[in-house]
N, C-alpha and C positions, 0 to 999 in steps of 0.2 A: 586455667588448664585448657589445653587444646584437645579437642575431640578428633576422632578419625574423620568426621565430616568436615571439620575445619581444615584438617591436613590435606584432604582431597582437593580443596579449593586453592591451595597454595602451590602453584607450579614452581615458583621460585625456590621454596624450601625443598621440594622434591629434587630439583636439579642440584641444589647445594649439597644435599645429603648424598646424592649419587656421586658427586665429586669427592666428598669426604671419604666415601667407601673405597676410593682408588688410592688414597694417600698411603705411602709405605708404612707409616706408624700405625694407622688404623688397620690396614690389612694384616700386619704382623700381630696386632692385638687380637683380631678375630681368629687368626690361625692358632695363636697360643691358647685362647679360650676353647676353641674347637678340640684341640689336642687334649686339653685338661678334662673335657667332658666325654671324650671318647672312652669306650669300654676298656678297662684294664683289669687284670687280676687283682682282687683286693681280699683282704682277710675278712671273713664273715664273723660278726660277733657271736660269741659262744652262747648256745641255747636258743638262738633265733630260728624261727620257721624259715627254711630256705626259700620256699615259694613266695612268702610274704616279703622277705628281704629283697629277692630279685625283682618282684613287682614294684616295690617302693623305689629301688635304685633306677629301674628302667623308666618309671613314671617321671622321676626327677630329671633324668637325662633327656627324655622326650620333651619335657617342658622347656628345657634349656635350648634344645635345637629348634623347637617351635618358635621361641622368642627370636632366635637368630634369623630364621626364615621370614618372620613377620617384619623384623627390622629391615631386612634387605628388600622386602616387598614394598616398603614405604616409598621407595624411589620410583615406583611404576604405577602410581595410583591416578595420575593425571589423565590417563587415556580415557577418552570419551567413548561411551557405548556406541555400537554401530547403529546407524539409522535404519529403521525397519520401513518397508514400503507401507504406504497408507492402506488401511483396510478397504475392502470393497464397500461401496455405499448403496448398492441396489441388489435386489434378489431377482433372479430370473426364474420364472415358473416353468416347470417341465410340463409340456402338453402331451397328452397321450392320445 
């Protein structure tokens, strides 16, 4: 099983996934899934607490969209962090 740390080290896989995300079949599949998960009027089960039902439906939907965002973010993990300047090595005393 590949971990996120393993994935970050594989520039080749990130580039390949970035290419796959541009393929028409994959783009169409993402669009279809996004449309499927988009809010639509639905019948609420009889006797259910409306606040609880709405919370559950929105939590499920948010989890789905979070998965899609994370999936697309896997293509941009190879970026190296910015180099910070070296910290100062000496202290200067303030003379009064």
